[in-house]
N, C-alpha and C positions, 0 to 999 in steps of 0.2 A: 210482226213476228208470228203471231197466232195464225194469221192467214197463210204464211209460208208453211207452217207445220201441217195445217189441214190439207193444203194443196199437195205437199209431199206425201202425206198419208194416202191421199186419193191416188197418187201415181204409184205408190207401193202396192195398193190394192189391185191396180191394173196388172201387176205382174202375175197375180193369181187368177184373174179373170180378164184375159186379153180379149180383144174384139172377136177373134174367132170363137171364143167361148160362148158368144151370144147364141150361136146355133147349137152348141153342145149342151147347154143347160136347158134351153127351151126345146121341146120336142120338134125336131126338124120337119117331121111329116106335116106339121101344121103351117109351114111356111114354104113359099116358093124360093128357088135359088136367087131370084131377083130381089125378093124381100130380105133375104139374109145378107146379100151383098150390100143392099142399101143400108141396112142396119150397121154393118161393119164400117161403111163409109161415114155414117153419122157418128159412130163411136170414135173413129179416128179424128174426125173434126172436133169432137168434144174434148179429146185429149189435147189436141193442138190449141184450142181456145184456152184450156186450163193452163197449159205451159206458157201461153202468151199473156196470161193474166186477165183474159176477158171472161170473167166468171159468169156474167149475165148470159152471154152467148152459150157458154158451156151448160148452164142450167137449162136453157131452152132446148139444147140438143139432147141432154139426158132426159128431159121431159118427153121429147118425141120418142125416145127409146123405151121409156116406161109404158108408153101407149102401144108401141109396136111389139114389145117383148115383156108383157106384164108379169110373166112367171120367171124372169131372169133376175136373181138377187143382185148381180153385179151392177145392173143399171140403177136399181134402187139405192144401193149403197153409194155408188159414185155420185148420183144426184144429191144424196144426203150430205156427202162430204162437201160438195160445192155449196149447198145451201148453208151449211155450217160456216163455211168461209165467208158467206155473205151475211153472217149474223142472223140467220133465220133458223135458230135452234129448234123451235117447235116443229117446223116443217121438216127439218133434218131428222129429228127423232121419229116422226111419222114414216119417213122413208126407210130408216134403219129398222123400224118395227116390221115394215113390209118385207124387207130382205130376210129378217129373222123368221117370219112366218113361212117363207118359201123354203128356207134352208136352216132349220133351227140348230144344227150341230156344226155350223161354221163359225169360227171365232171372229172373223173380221167385222161383221155387223155389230157384234157385242162390243168390240173395241171402239168402233166408231160411235156407237150410242153412248158408251161410257164417256168419251171425250165431249160429246154434246151435253151430257148431264153435268160434267165438270164446268162447262161454259156457263151453265145456269146456276152454278154453285149448289147443285143437288148431289152432294157428296155421297150420301147413302145409296142412291140409285146408281151412281157411277161405280162405287165399290162393288155393288151387287153384280153389275155387268162384268167387271174384271174378275170377280170370283167365278162367274159362270164360264168365262173364257178358260180359267185354270181348271175348272171341272172338265171341260172338253179337252183341253190340251195343257197338262201340268207343266210343260216345258216352254210355254209362250212367254218369252221375256218381257214383251211390251206390257202385258197385263201386270206382271210384278212391278215393273217400273212405274206404270200409271197408278197402281194401287198404293204404292209406297210401303 
């Protein structure tokens, strides 16, 4: 059940950072059209692997994207969600931290990291992340729900 929740959360995040966003978040001038297209294909393959439950393959694909697009917070957050689903909470938190460093005023990485902290029973850190989400967006229902 927890795995389903994390995979669902990953897919919800994809609605905000769809594969074409790879080029939008990372400066396009630093990539060729072929590199952007290759990245979009890898992202689509990662989404497919996730939907099919092949999380190890999805993790590998997101890892490729973190190397190709290291300034894209979506690839870090998505890999973190996959890692969390694979019970690799410490590695997931490191990925969420990377996403937060890149885009500190986006709520999604804080929500993701809060869930990871919950998985480790680090309630205070989880609540701090949900509070940060509400500081950024006071209408974010998921933060209220998770914080309780």
